[in-house]
N, C-alpha and C positions, 0 to 999 in steps of 0.2 A: 357302539354308534351314537348311540343315545348321549351319552357321557362326550363323546368327542364333540358333536352339535352344539351341547351344552356348553363346552369350554369354548368354542369358537364364536357362540353369541357373547358368552361373557368378555371376551378379550376385544370383540367389536366395541361394545358395550363401554366397556371401559376406557375405549380410544376418543370413542364420541363425547363421553360424558367429559373427560379430561380438556379436551377444548372449550374456550366458552367466548362469547362474545367480550370484545377486548376493544377500546379507543385507545389509540395515542397519537401523539403531536410528533409530527416527522421534524427533521430538520429544518424545512422551510415553511412551517409553522401550519401546516395543512393537518386536519384531525382526519384520521385514517380509523374506521372499523372493521374489524376483522375475527374471526376466530383464532383464539392463540392456544397452544403453540399450532401454528399451522401446518397441515399435512399434506399439500401442494403446491412448491413455491418453485418460482424461476429467478435464479439470483443473476441478476444483471452485471454485476462487478464484486468486487472483494471475496470471491470464493474462498481463499485462505482464511480471511478474516471471521468469515460464516464459520467454517468447521473450527477454529480456535475458539469462540464465543459459543457456539451451539453445541459440539463437541461434534465427533466424526456421526456419531447417529442421526445428525441434523441432514446429513446427506439421502438416508435414507425418504427424505420428503422434498429432494429438488428435483424435479421433473423436467428442469430446463436451466441452463445455463448459455453465458456470453462466455466463450472459452478463449478467446483469443488473446488478453491479458495474462492467464495462466500458462498459456501454449508459449508464447514469448519468454518467459520465462523456462526453456527447453528443458533442460535437465530439472530442475524442482518438479515440473510436470511429471518426468518419466520417475521420479523418485515417489510421487503419489499415484502414480498408475500402477507401478510395481508393488506398493503397499494393498492399494485399493482400485482394482482393474474396472470395476465397474463405472468409474467417473467416466471412462473411456465411452461406454454407452449412453450415457447424459445424452440429450439431444441439444445442439449447439444452437443459438439464437441467432449468431451474426454479430457484425459490428453497427454499432449507431454511429459512429464517426464517418463509416463508408458508407452508410444508407444501405448495409446489406440486413440490418436487424428485421428479423420477420415477425410484423406484427401479428398475422395469418396464422403463422406457426406458435406463438406464444396463446393465443386464444384456442387455439385445437387442442393443446395441451391441458386445458383446463382448471389451470393454476386457481390455488383460492387466495394467491397473493404473488404479488410480483414487487421484487426489491429491485430499485433503481439507485445508480448514482446519482447526485444533483444534476451532473452535466450530461448525463442521457438523458433524464428528465426534461429537461430545457432545450435539448436538441432535438427529441422526438416532438416536439411543440403540438400541434394540432392530432397528431396521432395519439396522443394519451387520452383522450375523449372515446377512442374507440375501444380501449380497456375499461373505462369507465361504463360505457353503453352496454356491457355485455356482463357487467356486475364484478369485474376483476379490481380488487383494491391495489393500489400502488404504495408503497413507502419509498420515502427518499432518505438515502444515507448520504453521507460524503466525509471520506477522510483524505479527500485532495486539498481540501483548505488548509490542513496540517493545522488546525487551531486546536488546543485543548478542550474549547466546548464542542466542537463537532466531531471530534475524537470520542470524547463522552459520552455523548448523545448517540451519535451511531452505535456503539457497544452497546447500550442500553436498549435501543430498538430492535438488534439483531437480538440481543437478550430475551426481549418479549416473543419475537416471532419464532423463538426455537425454544420457547420454555426454561432458557438457563439463565433467569434476572440475577440469582446470586453470582454464579460463575461471571456475568459481566459486568457486576457490580466489581468485583475482585479486579479483573483485569481492567477497569477503565481505573481504581484507584490508584492500583500500581503504576500506571503511565503518568496519570496526575501527579503522584507525590515523585517520582523521576523529574518531573520537569519544574514543581516547586521547588526541588532542591536545588536544581539547576541554577534557577534564577535567586533563589535566596544566597550562594556562593556568590554568585554574580553580583548581587548589590553589595554583600560586603567588602568583596574585593576590589570593586571600584576602579577597574584598569581599562586604560583606552581600550577601545573595539579596534580588532586587525579586520581591514577590509581583505574578502573573501571573494571568490569566484568561481562558482562552480558549473560546468556543462556536462552535458550527456555526449559522452563518446561515442556513440553510435556509429556517427556518419564517417571515423576515422581521423587521423592526424592533419589530412590536408584539407578539411573541412569546417570551419568553425560550428559546434552543435549549438543544440538549444540552450537556454540558459532560463531562471525562473525568476519571478520577481516577488510576488507576494503569496505565493502557494508553493507545493512541494519542498524542494530544496532550497530556495528561497526562504521559506517559512521556517525551515526548519534550521538553516544556519543562523537566523532573525532570532530564533527562541533561544539558541545557544549561544548567542551574544556575538553576532558578528554585524559588520557593517555590509550588506550585500552589496557590492559593487553595480550589478544588475537592475537595483529596484528602481533608480532614477528612469531608466529608457523601456522596462519589461513591466507589464501589467500581471500577467500570468505566468505565460512563457514566449519564449521568442530567440530571437540571435541578437547578439552584438555585434555591432562592427569591428571589428580588427583594432582600429584606434582607439576606441573605446576601451578595449580591456587594456591597451598600453599605457593609456593615458593615465586610467583609474591604478594602476601599478598596485594589482592586489598583493597582501602579504601571504595570503594563503591561496592555493588554487587544488578543487577537488572534481576530479574527472571520474563520471561513473558510466556503468556498463552492465551489460546482460551478459549469461551466457552464451547466449547465441551470437555475439561480437564474434567468435572465433572465424566467422562467412568471411570476414572482411577484415586485409592483415593489419590493419593499422589500427581497426577501432580496439574502442578500452573493451577489455574481458573481467567481467565479475561475476561471482555467484557459487551455484551449487557443480560440483565437480572441478571447478577451474583451479589450477595448481597456481601457488604464489608466485613463482617465478615467473610464470606466463605474465599473471596481471602487470607484476614489477616493468618486464620488458616492454610492454604497451605504454603504461605508464611514462617510460623514460624517452616514449615516443612525442609525447607531449611535451615534455621537457624541453626537447631540441626542437620545438616548432619554430619556424623563420620567425623573427623580430621577437619573439619570447624572451631571447637573452637578458633585455634589461630590464625583466620583472623581478621585483624583489622575493617573490615565492622562487622563481628559479636561483634566484643567486643565493637564497637560505637553504636552498634544497626541500621547501616546503609544500611540497606534491604530494597529492593524496588518491586513493581509491575509494569508491564505496559502490555498493550494490545496488542498482536501481531497483531491484524486484522489491527492496526493503522500505519505500518510499510511497505514501499515500495509503498505510495502513495501521491498525495497531499495534503492529511489531516495530513501527520506526522509531521507537521509544532510545531503542541502541543507537540508531544514528544520532539522536540529538545528542547522545552522551558523547560519540563520536566527535561531531564538531565540537561539543564544549573542549572535549580533551586535548585535542590538536589545536586549539586557540590558545587556549590556557594551560597549558602543561602541569603546570605546578599547584594550581588551584583543584584542578579534575586527577593528581596522580592517582588516587588510590581507586578510581574507576575502571572496571574493564567490559567496555561495550560490547566484545566479541563474546565474551562469557554472557552478558546481560541476554544479548540475541539468540545464543545457545540454548539458554535455561528458560526462553520463551517457550520453545517449542519442544523441552522436555515437560514442561509443565501443561501445554495445552493443546499441542500436535502431536498426531501419531508417528510422526517422521522424525531424522534427524539428519540436520543437512549438514555435509561434508566438502569444504570448498575454500574460497575466500570472500569473503564480504566487506574488509576493509584492509587495506592496505598503505604503505607510502614507501616512497625511495630513502 
């Protein structure tokens, strides 16, 4: 018994001594001081990134999580639950965007760190002071902006939070190198930029869905060398007037979707467990939209599908490669974006996705 007690004391001591007081500057230039690696964390957004960067062991220290974005990727969420059932037992903090995020619930969990996306931090407004008043540090990260700088910074911050700085540096370096390779080839090729329209197809064929300006898919397409037709009209995300799409006459159309699109018979379906024939069937519905027959993208059959769950994440390097390849097939004929996507999972995550993540007619 004496030896067992000594062993337990040694383990506790090693865990306590391993954590040290650390100060970082987050993505909105706030200085945050906390004990790193953090032992009790609430993850407000980007849970899959948190696992990829921090390793699966990082979730041993996640005491709360906003689950809705992960659960939206229905079969991806089930894939992880099958591998790690304890994810289901992590308390759900609710959604900031629907005012169901529970400040009281977070405080009751007594975390030593709360990680939020920038949009969540801004949306919480004065509620942030309630966390500060009880001594809960907040670190703000941001993959939504879709800039190399923000992706790298956010990855490094998660590396510090989880004690995986070297792994974070490797992941961010690989991402940065891929983007730099694309930029270098585009500069050398010096080709005209194709006009591209991206639409989230969750609403179905009958309704024009959301498109993106300078973040998310808008930023991804621009990084890959596109002339994003939504940029003059949409700052972040919103809907274009159907006449604006026709007048812009995009050369390429990309429709994005989730696994959950199956619930709507005409919505785009992409992701884990999705058969490619079903994805192409749904994509064909968009090609056959009323009034789209005059579009260059339709006439030339340049209609593509992409997984909406692979945006605003460090995993989206594959999607930048995908856009680059569909716009400039000769310049990027050696790239295999699907393999890039799958390899990320093989290297950094404990599950192996099977489904349709990129497709075309």
